[in-house]
C-alpha angles and dihedrals in degrees: 000000000000117000092237127035114189117202116240107245103180139065090233091058093049090046092058090053093047089053090058094053096082109153096347150186096213124184116205138185136161138212119211136180094238094134089055109040142040098232103037122211135196107265100174139012120207121204134180112197120173093343094309120119116220130177122198125208108213088175089068089060101266110159104237086192085083086075089057100096098050094040092050094046108099089203088068112080103223114195126204134161112227093352101181099094095038093050091051094049094045092048098043097046103028106022090241120155128186128218123175089041124178116184112197093199094055092044089051090053094049095053090050104255106166092206112045105166114118095248093052091049096048088050092048099046106028105019087237116146112221113209111212094190094128097037091120098029122135100255093185091070113106142236093046113225117238089239091055091049091051091049092051094050091056090068093070101026096092101027094100097055090039088055090052094051092047094044091054091050092050089051095049090051095046091243102116089105089054090056094046090056093049091049093047092052090048091053090061095055118113138208134312115267130202138198104020102141097189091062107016096069092053087066089066105107111248094021094118093062093060121100112247096261092053090047086059090054089050091051092052093046091044090053090047090054092048089054092055094043091053094046094049094035092234133131111270093238090060090055095051127341122242090240087061094049090052092047093052091048093050093048106021116204118228103185140023092259089062090055090052090061089057100088093174092055109099113258094244087062097053095055142040127353099349091050090052093050093046091054090046089053092052091047092050090053093046092053095052116112118243095258090059092057116109113268122235099253121223115245097019146058116322094042112157099245093197090072091064113080103240097213097053091044091049092052093052091046090053090050090048093050094048090050090047092053092047093051094038092237134133110265093228090057088062095045130345114218093252092056091047089053091052092051089051093051091046090052091050094049096046094251124138103266089202089071093059108139113254092015109127120216092240091053092050092054087056096043101039098083086062091060097054119096111290100012113198 
């Protein structure tokens, strides 16, 4: 890799790179300022084309839409690692969509790699250490240091040969079709959204275990945190961590003295304006009538487990775990618990379990035997 990589800062420079892409393959990654702002943005785009590493600076005014034609061409193999977030940002902010996608993280999981982060894969396949020193750096800062530029370029430098290795393993295992289905689903995802209280609070880990009244408290606190994050232009987790939101919901404080006993609660939330607003949010939730409490949504956290026949669910889980062991895969990759519950519910109501939302065709092929009479 060259000692110095200078970011492209003009449309003309990017256009020359695009002209060299041809039929690919094209390796792509992005860097955003998600650890430093409320509404993250793409601050850098890394490309590897024909063995050459290139980084593009959209903050310099480069029009990323120039990448639109090759990214949208299904004949061009476009390689990302953990593409979900990159695709959402590129689509939301620049209108870019990707076809011909290959995600090396998904491929690694499907061949049974126990460690599927990019650093682990580069070390395993190429004996290359990947320094994550700038993983949480503020990529919006300019000028970009030469060390940060080299760091960014490393994220695409080995994706093309990694794609070749993983493609060969998928083919040998007969799982290429599985990967294609995953990639096609990923190509259809759309942009990042912020501030939807009816859905956002459900992404807090552990929220589904709360009773409905406490879910109402979590929703109010989540909304308060979003208000501060938006106002201060900071990521919500830097305002108040999810773990603290959950603790406050499980043991709701009623007065300032209660906040004082919560030693893990950041000091700004134990005194003054924030403390008053936090207590007001709790009171608002506690005063809501039952019909205003959040529902336990189907297909996600908060499902009423009592509605799912335990024996049938246990049988399907046992089958899934056995198949996962035989294939050396994570059980949740074959069927997350929420999906298994939906399958059981559909079986019980006479609906077609194969049409369960979020259930892949390849997953159903593996799980279907457990839904037949007398699953073993």
